[in-house]
C-alpha positions as CSV (number, residue, x, y, z in Angstrom):
1,M,163.4,240.4,119.3
2,H,166.1,242.6,117.9
3,Q,167.3,243.6,121.3
4,L,167.5,240.0,122.4
5,R,169.7,239.2,119.4
6,V,171.9,242.2,120.1
7,L,172.3,241.1,123.8
8,T,173.1,237.5,122.8
9,L,175.8,238.7,120.4
10,A,177.2,241.0,123.1
11,L,177.5,238.2,125.6
12,I,179.2,235.9,123.1
13,F,181.7,238.7,122.2
14,S,182.4,239.4,125.9
15,G,182.9,235.7,126.7
16,A,185.4,235.3,123.7
17,L,187.2,238.4,124.8
18,N,187.6,237.1,128.4
19,I,188.9,233.7,127.1
20,A,191.4,235.4,124.9
21,L,192.5,237.6,127.8
22,I,192.9,234.6,130.2
23,A,194.9,232.7,127.6
24,T,197.2,235.7,127.0
25,L,197.9,236.0,130.7
26,A,198.4,232.3,131.3
27,F,200.8,231.8,128.4
28,P,203.7,233.7,129.9
29,L,203.2,231.9,133.2
30,C,203.4,228.5,131.4
31,S,206.5,229.6,129.5
32,R,208.2,230.7,132.7
33,E,207.6,227.3,134.3
34,E,209.1,225.5,131.3
35,A,212.1,227.8,130.9
36,P,215.4,226.4,132.1
37,L,216.5,227.6,135.6
38,A,219.4,230.1,135.7
39,P,222.8,228.7,136.9
40,R,223.8,229.4,140.4
41,V,227.1,230.0,142.2
42,C,227.7,228.3,145.6
43,E,228.6,231.1,148.1
44,E,228.3,228.9,151.2
45,K,231.9,227.7,151.2
46,E,231.9,226.7,154.9
47,L,228.7,224.7,154.6
48,L,229.9,223.1,151.3
49,G,233.1,222.0,153.0
50,Q,231.3,220.4,155.9
51,L,228.8,218.6,153.7
52,Q,231.5,217.3,151.3
53,K,233.2,215.6,154.2
54,A,229.9,214.2,155.6
55,S,228.9,210.5,155.4
56,F,225.9,209.3,153.4
57,A,223.8,209.1,156.6
58,E,224.8,212.6,157.6
59,L,223.9,214.0,154.2
60,V,220.5,212.3,154.5
61,A,220.0,213.8,157.9
62,A,220.9,217.3,156.5
63,L,217.8,216.9,154.2
64,T,215.6,217.6,157.2
65,H,216.9,221.2,157.6
66,R,215.8,223.9,155.2
67,E,219.1,225.6,155.4
68,T,221.1,222.6,154.3
69,R,218.8,220.4,152.3
70,E,219.3,221.8,148.8
71,L,223.1,221.5,148.9
72,A,223.0,218.2,150.7
73,L,220.8,216.7,148.0
74,A,223.0,218.0,145.3
75,I,226.0,216.3,146.9
76,L,224.1,213.1,147.5
77,V,223.2,212.9,143.8
78,A,226.6,214.0,142.4
79,K,229.0,212.3,144.9
80,A,227.0,209.4,146.4
81,D,225.0,208.4,143.2
82,F,221.7,208.9,145.1
83,D,218.9,207.8,142.8
84,I,216.6,210.8,143.0
85,A,214.5,209.6,140.0
86,R,213.6,206.4,141.9
87,A,212.9,208.4,145.1
88,L,210.4,210.7,143.2
89,P,208.7,208.5,140.6
90,G,206.5,210.4,138.2
91,V,207.9,213.8,139.3
92,T,209.4,216.0,136.5
93,L,212.7,217.1,138.1
94,Q,213.8,220.7,137.4
95,S,217.5,221.2,138.0
96,C,220.0,224.0,137.3
97,P,223.9,224.0,137.4
98,L,225.5,224.9,140.7
99,F,229.1,226.1,140.2
100,L,231.4,225.4,143.1
101,P,234.4,227.5,144.2
102,D,236.9,225.0,142.7
103,G,235.2,225.2,139.3
104,E,233.3,221.9,139.6
105,E,229.7,221.8,138.7
106,M,226.7,219.9,140.3
107,A,223.0,219.8,139.6
108,I,220.8,221.5,142.2
109,Y,217.0,221.1,142.6
110,P,215.5,224.4,143.8
111,K,211.9,223.7,142.9
112,L,211.3,220.7,145.2
113,Q,208.5,221.1,147.6
114,E,208.2,219.9,151.3
115,E,206.3,216.8,150.4
116,E,208.9,215.8,147.8
117,Y,211.7,216.1,150.4
118,E,209.6,213.9,152.7
119,A,209.4,211.3,149.9
120,I,213.2,211.5,149.4
121,L,213.8,211.0,153.1
122,H,211.3,208.1,153.2
123,F,213.1,206.4,150.2
124,A,216.6,207.0,151.7
125,Y,215.7,205.5,155.0
126,L,213.7,202.5,153.8
127,E,215.6,201.5,150.6
128,K,218.7,199.5,151.5
129,W,220.5,200.4,148.2
130,P,219.2,203.9,147.2
131,Q,222.0,204.4,144.7
132,T,221.7,204.6,140.9
133,A,223.0,201.7,138.8
134,R,226.4,203.4,138.7
135,G,226.5,203.7,142.4
136,I,225.6,200.1,142.9
137,F,228.3,199.1,140.4
138,R,230.9,201.2,142.3
139,R,229.9,199.7,145.6
140,L,230.1,196.1,144.2
141,K,233.5,196.8,142.6
142,G,234.9,197.7,146.0
143,D,234.0,194.3,147.4
144,S,236.2,191.2,146.9
145,K,234.7,188.4,145.0
146,G,234.0,186.2,148.0
147,A,232.6,189.0,150.1
148,R,229.9,190.3,147.8
149,D,226.6,191.3,149.5
150,A,223.7,189.2,148.3
151,S,221.2,192.0,148.5
152,L,223.6,194.3,146.6
153,M,223.9,191.7,143.9
154,E,220.1,191.5,143.6
155,A,220.0,195.3,143.3
156,L,222.5,195.1,140.4
157,F,220.5,192.4,138.7
158,V,217.4,194.6,138.3
159,T,219.3,197.6,136.8
160,S,218.6,198.3,133.1
161,E,222.4,198.0,132.4
162,F,222.7,194.5,133.8
163,R,219.5,193.3,132.1
164,A,220.8,194.6,128.8
165,L,224.1,192.9,129.3
166,Q,222.4,189.6,130.1
167,L,220.1,190.0,127.1
168,L,223.1,190.7,124.9
169,F,224.6,187.3,125.7
170,Q,221.3,185.3,125.8
171,Q,220.1,186.5,122.4
172,T,223.5,185.8,120.8
173,G,223.6,182.2,121.8
174,V,225.9,182.3,124.8
175,T,224.9,180.9,128.2
176,V,226.5,182.9,131.0
177,E,225.6,182.7,134.7
178,R,224.8,185.9,136.4
179,G,227.8,185.6,138.8
180,E,230.1,185.3,135.8
181,L,228.6,188.5,134.3
182,V,229.3,190.2,137.6
183,D,232.9,189.0,137.5
184,L,233.2,190.4,133.9
185,I,231.9,193.9,134.7
186,S,233.7,194.1,138.0
187,E,237.0,193.7,136.1
188,G,236.2,196.8,134.0
189,S,235.0,200.4,134.5
190,W,231.5,201.7,134.7
191,E,232.1,203.6,131.4
192,Q,232.9,200.2,129.7
193,L,229.6,198.7,130.9
194,S,227.4,201.7,130.2
195,S,228.8,202.5,126.8
196,H,228.4,198.9,125.5
197,V,225.0,198.1,126.9
198,A,223.0,201.3,126.8
199,E,219.3,200.6,126.9
200,G,217.7,200.5,123.5
201,Q,220.9,199.5,121.6
202,E,220.5,196.8,119.0
203,V,221.4,193.3,120.2
204,S,223.9,191.7,117.8
205,I,226.8,189.3,117.7
206,E,229.0,192.2,116.5
207,R,228.2,194.3,119.6
208,R,228.8,191.3,121.9
209,D,232.2,190.7,120.3
210,A,233.1,194.4,120.6
211,L,232.2,194.3,124.3
212,L,234.4,191.2,124.9
213,L,237.3,192.7,123.0
214,H,237.1,195.8,125.0
215,Y,237.2,193.9,128.3
216,L,239.9,191.6,127.0
217,A,242.1,194.6,126.1
218,S,241.8,195.9,129.6
219,G,243.1,192.6,131.1
220,S,239.8,190.9,132.1
221,S,240.4,187.2,132.9
222,T,236.6,186.5,132.7
223,A,236.5,188.0,129.2
224,R,239.4,185.7,128.3
225,K,237.4,182.7,129.5
226,L,234.4,183.7,127.6
227,V,236.5,184.2,124.5
228,E,238.0,180.8,124.8
229,R,234.5,179.3,125.3
230,L,233.4,180.9,122.0
231,S,236.4,179.6,120.1
232,A,234.6,176.4,119.2
233,K,231.8,178.4,117.6
234,V,231.5,180.3,114.3
235,V,232.3,183.9,115.3
236,Y,233.1,187.2,113.5
237,Q,236.7,187.9,112.3
238,P,237.6,190.4,115.1
239,L,236.9,187.9,117.8
240,S,238.5,185.1,115.9
241,V,241.8,187.1,115.8
242,A,241.5,187.7,119.5
243,I,240.8,184.0,120.2
244,A,243.9,183.0,118.2
245,A,246.0,185.4,120.1
246,V,244.7,184.1,123.4
247,Q,245.3,180.5,122.4
248,E,248.8,181.0,120.9
249,K,250.1,183.4,123.5
250,P,248.6,182.7,126.9
251,V,249.4,185.6,129.3
252,S,250.5,184.7,132.8
253,P,249.5,186.8,135.8
254,K,253.1,188.0,136.1
255,Q,253.2,189.1,132.5
256,E,249.9,191.0,133.0
257,E,251.4,192.8,136.0
258,R,254.3,194.0,133.9
259,K,251.8,195.6,131.4
260,W,250.0,197.8,133.9
261,R,249.8,198.9,137.5
262,E,246.8,199.8,139.6
263,H,246.2,203.3,140.8
264,V,243.6,204.1,143.5
265,V,242.1,207.5,142.8
266,G,242.4,209.9,145.8
267,E,240.3,212.8,146.8
268,G,240.5,215.7,144.3
269,E,242.6,213.8,141.8
270,T,242.0,214.3,138.1
271,L,243.0,212.4,135.0
272,W,245.5,215.2,134.2
273,K,247.2,214.9,137.6
274,I,247.4,211.1,137.3
275,C,248.9,211.3,133.8
276,K,251.4,213.8,135.0
277,K,252.4,211.6,137.9
278,Y,253.0,208.5,135.7
279,R,254.2,210.5,132.7
280,I,251.7,209.0,130.2
281,K,249.3,210.5,127.7
282,L,245.8,211.3,128.7
283,E,244.3,209.5,125.6
284,D,246.4,206.4,126.5
285,L,245.0,206.3,130.0
286,C,241.4,206.8,128.9
287,Q,241.7,204.1,126.1
288,F,243.4,201.6,128.5
289,N,240.6,201.9,131.0
290,G,237.7,202.3,128.5
291,L,236.8,205.8,129.9
292,E,234.2,207.7,128.1
293,S,234.3,210.7,130.4
294,D,236.9,212.4,132.7
295,R,234.8,211.9,135.8
296,L,236.6,210.2,138.7
297,Y,235.6,209.4,142.3
298,P,237.7,208.6,145.4
299,G,238.5,204.8,145.6
300,M,238.1,204.2,141.8
301,I,240.8,201.9,140.5
302,L,242.6,202.8,137.3
303,R,245.0,200.6,135.3
304,V,248.0,202.6,134.4
305,P,250.0,201.2,131.4
306,S,253.7,200.6,132.1
């Protein structure tokens, strides 16, 4: 009986020791998986140059080759606003900074597996608008009002930013058609939209008024119409002042043109270069366009104050 008890205690001790050993070995492995990936430097200058000049379709095609797919995906996400989160729902994406020869930085995804690249390709080929909300906004902004693609409009309507904008007006007692909201945001920048209607922000009349004033300051004719529509209602003092200014001093299109000019951002241009060209202050250009960051893209339209 005594020997049986000793044997039982020995087995229990041995099992506990094994469990502790396994846990000790497994902990560093788990820690390594959760640790941030080390930054990388792009040394494939020739390949980078080719991919940066490639079209969206060519970049997607480059995802089928092991030698080019990491860099092609990084460019798709950074330059073409490819929505990798929608392409890989439920996948925890691990990225690390990739430093380019010109000092620019992009996110690269070195941990993706073969099946995940297949899912990305499937999404890119089957989804008509595989861009993020910002990419959809940029594409829409490039179209004239009468030539907007209906499917692109529908893609915009389901973004969290547009839904938050719609909710902001609905819950503050203003009836605005979806097309009118599209007109409003297309007369401003992405930074203006995203900074005012970030998901989870409190819905209030003050925030609605701040948004309208921001667009009004950048010359939005739709914001002006909405402000005039609100003039018959009880509103907060900042908007009341703006309404009075609109009613007392209506600005004609010719007067607006004298206040600012349009600049189409070219390849490789920065805010600093544009400010130097027009001899204006960087903070003035950012404030005039409602910019929250210094990120530009080719084809982006900036209003340059005279």
